C-alpha positions in Angstrom: -28.0 -15.8 -8.5 -27.8 -19.3 -10.1 -29.2 -22.2 -8.1 -26.5 -24.4 -6.4 -25.3 -27.2 -8.6 -24.0 -29.4 -5.8 -24.7 -30.3 -2.2 -21.6 -28.5 -1.1 -22.7 -25.3 -2.9 -26.2 -25.5 -1.2 -24.6 -26.0 2.2 -22.3 -23.0 1.6 -25.3 -20.9 0.6 -27.1 -21.8 3.9 -24.0 -21.1 6.0 -23.4 -17.7 4.3 -27.1 -16.8 4.8 -26.9 -17.8 8.5 -23.7 -15.7 9.0 -25.5 -12.7 7.5 -28.5 -13.3 9.9 -26.2 -13.7 12.9 -24.2 -10.6 12.2 -27.3 -8.3 12.2 -27.4 -6.0 15.2 -30.5 -4.4 16.9 -30.4 -1.4 14.6 -30.5 -3.3 11.4 -33.4 -4.6 9.4 -33.2 -8.0 7.6 -34.8 -7.8 4.1 -35.3 -11.0 2.3 -36.5 -10.5 -1.3 -39.7 -12.4 -2.3 -41.2 -11.7 -5.7 -45.0 -11.6 -6.3 -44.6 -14.6 -8.6 -43.0 -16.6 -5.8 -45.9 -15.9 -3.6 -48.4 -17.2 -6.2 -49.4 -14.0 -8.0 -49.3 -14.0 -11.7 -49.4 -17.8 -12.4 -48.1 -21.0 -11.0 -44.4 -21.0 -9.9 -42.8 -24.4 -9.8 -41.4 -25.6 -6.5 -37.6 -25.6 -6.7 -35.9 -25.6 -3.3 -32.1 -26.1 -3.1 -32.3 -27.8 0.2 -34.6 -29.5 2.6 -34.4 -28.5 6.3 -35.7 -30.7 9.2 -36.0 -28.4 12.1 -37.8 -27.9 15.4 -41.3 -26.4 15.6 -40.0 -23.8 18.2 -41.3 -20.4 17.3 -37.9 -18.8 18.0 -36.3 -20.6 15.1 -37.8 -19.4 11.8 -35.6 -21.4 9.4 -36.0 -19.2 6.3 -34.9 -16.2 8.4 -32.1 -18.2 10.1 -30.6 -19.0 6.7 -31.7 -15.7 5.0 -33.5 -17.5 2.2 -36.4 -16.3 0.2 -39.5 -18.3 -0.7 -39.0 -21.4 -2.7 -35.4 -21.9 -1.7 -36.0 -24.2 1.3 -38.3 -27.2 1.7 -38.9 -26.9 5.4 -40.2 -29.7 7.7 -40.7 -28.7 11.3 -41.7 -30.9 14.2 -41.0 -30.7 18.0 -37.5 -31.9 18.7 -36.7 -32.3 14.9 -37.4 -36.0 15.3 -38.0 -38.6 12.6 -41.4 -40.1 12.2 -43.6 -41.4 9.4 -44.8 -37.9 8.4 -41.3 -36.2 8.5 -39.7 -39.1 6.6 -42.5 -39.1 4.1 -42.1 -35.4 3.5 -38.3 -35.7 3.1 -38.7 -38.7 0.8 -41.1 -36.7 -1.4 -38.5 -33.8 -1.6 -35.7 -36.2 -2.6 -37.7 -38.2 -5.1 -39.8 -35.4 -6.7 -37.8 -32.1 -6.5 -35.0 -32.2 -9.0 -33.6 -28.9 -7.7 -32.8 -30.4 -4.2 -29.1 -30.6 -3.4 -29.0 -31.1 0.4 -30.8 -32.0 3.6 -29.9 -30.2 6.8 -31.1 -31.2 10.3 -31.2 -28.2 12.6 -31.7 -28.4 16.3 -31.5 -25.5 18.7 -30.2 -24.8 22.2 -32.8 -24.9 25.0 -35.1 -27.2 23.0 -38.3 -27.9 25.0 -38.9 -31.3 23.4 -35.4 -32.4 24.4 -35.9 -30.8 27.9 -39.0 -33.1 28.3 -36.8 -36.1 27.4 -34.1 -35.0 29.8 -36.6 -34.6 32.7 -38.2 -38.0 31.9 -34.6 -39.5 31.9 -33.5 -37.9 35.2 -36.7 -38.3 37.1 -38.8 -41.0 35.5 -41.0 -41.4 38.5 -42.3 -37.8 38.0 -43.1 -38.4 34.3 -45.3 -41.5 34.4 -48.1 -39.4 33.0 -46.3 -39.4 29.7 -47.2 -43.0 29.2 -50.8 -42.0 28.6 -50.0 -39.1 26.3 -49.0 -41.0 23.2 -48.1 -38.2 20.8 -45.8 -36.5 23.3 -44.4 -39.8 24.5 -43.4 -40.6 20.9 -41.3 -37.4 20.7 -39.7 -38.1 24.1 -39.0 -41.7 23.2 -37.3 -40.6 20.0 -34.9 -38.2 21.9 -34.1 -40.4 24.9 -31.2 -42.3 23.2 -29.4 -39.0 22.6 -30.0 -38.0 26.3 -28.6 -41.3 27.4 -25.6 -40.8 25.1 -24.9 -37.3 26.5 -25.2 -38.6 30.1 -22.7 -41.4 29.5 -20.3 -39.0 27.9 -20.6 -36.4 30.7 -20.1 -39.0 33.4 -17.3 -40.7 31.5 -15.3 -37.5 31.2 -16.2 -35.6 34.4 -16.9 -38.6 36.8 -20.1 -39.8 38.4 -20.4 -36.8 40.7 -20.9 -34.5 37.7 -24.7 -35.1 38.2 -24.4 -33.2 41.4 -23.1 -30.0 39.8 -25.7 -27.1 39.5 -25.3 -26.9 35.7 -25.6 -30.6 35.0 -29.2 -30.5 33.7 -28.7 -27.6 31.2 -25.4 -29.1 30.1 -27.1 -32.5 29.6 -29.9 -30.7 27.7 -27.6 -28.9 25.2 -25.3 -31.9 24.7 -28.4 -34.0 24.0 -29.7 -31.4 21.5 -26.5 -31.7 19.5 -26.4 -35.5 19.6 -30.1 -35.6 18.6 -29.4 -33.5 15.5 -26.3 -35.6 14.7 -28.0 -39.0 15.0 -31.0 -37.8 13.0 -28.7 -36.7 10.2 -26.9 -40.0 10.4 -30.2 -41.8 9.9 -31.1 -39.6 7.0 -27.7 -40.1 5.4 -28.3 -43.9 5.5 -31.6 -43.4 3.8 -30.8 -40.6 1.3 -27.1 -40.1 1.3 -26.6 -41.7 -2.0 -28.9 -39.2 -3.6 -28.3 -36.0 -1.7 -25.9 -34.3 0.7 -26.9 -34.6 4.4 -25.6 -32.3 7.1 -26.6 -31.1 10.6 -26.1 -28.2 12.9 -27.6 -26.6 16.0 -29.0 -23.0 16.2 -27.5 -21.2 19.2 -30.3 -18.9 20.4 -27.9 -16.4 22.0 -25.6 -15.9 19.0 -28.0 -16.9 16.2 -25.3 -19.0 14.7 -25.9 -22.5 13.4 -23.0 -24.8 14.2 -21.8 -27.1 17.0 -20.0 -26.6 20.3 -16.2 -26.5 19.8 -13.2 -27.4 21.9 -11.6 -24.0 21.3 -14.4 -21.5 21.1 -18.1 -21.1 22.1 -19.7 -22.1 18.8 -18.2 -23.4 15.6 -20.2 -22.0 12.8 -21.3 -24.3 10.0 -23.2 -27.4 8.9 -21.4 -30.7 9.2 -21.6 -34.3 8.0 -22.8 -36.8 10.6 -19.8 -38.0 12.7 -18.2 -41.3 11.8 -17.3 -42.0 15.4 -20.2 -41.1 17.7 -18.4 -42.0 21.0 -15.5 -39.7 20.1 -17.9 -37.0 18.9 -19.8 -37.2 22.2 -16.5 -36.9 24.2 -15.5 -33.8 22.2 -18.9 -32.4 22.7 -18.8 -32.6 26.5 -15.3 -31.2 26.5 -16.4 -28.2 24.5 -16.2 -24.6 25.7 -20.0 -24.3 25.6 -20.8 -27.4 27.6 -18.1 -26.7 30.2 -19.3 -23.2 30.7 -22.9 -24.4 31.1 -21.8 -27.1 33.4 -20.0 -24.5 35.6 
């Protein structure tokens, strides 16, 4: 199959691969072809990924499998919470500057993210998380996610009222809403940096369905990878009104 010529083609390839992965049932086996040459046997094989993917380090989200891509198709950068830092930005900058095959950057979060959960707990009960102040590496990740947690909280309270925080599902709803906002804001930051040179999109991997997408107003999960929203307040409002967040909220 020829390599994608545009960012849109690269994104379509990722979406198609994810749909294939999500449609597998328990009786099926996923086979992703990898040649010996691509694994380094028989001489040097040049690096030629079609897309870079910034994802979470969570072991449940193996990105090449999630998108059904073989070796050398994805330039994968993984870090807890898929947050931006010097190392992640440096890696992505290398990919954009040096890899002529690159057509897109995708930011991929996932439901139930532990790093975002740590930020949610630090936000909801800061007095119980003072120990984070002495754990600089973890604090850096939490600090990077906190604005998205705050944005999700404001949207939830603005739409459902202040008493929404008393509902049993408030914390998990806040968690998944923050996961989506965190992926979207990260993609927006990358679009500002690299958007004139490559196509930047985002999505969230839904652990239950294995689909990458976003919560939707009309159904549980809208499959796809999407450009960063132009209007974040409206995006946050649509997010908390989605079927997924309302079901989690209870």
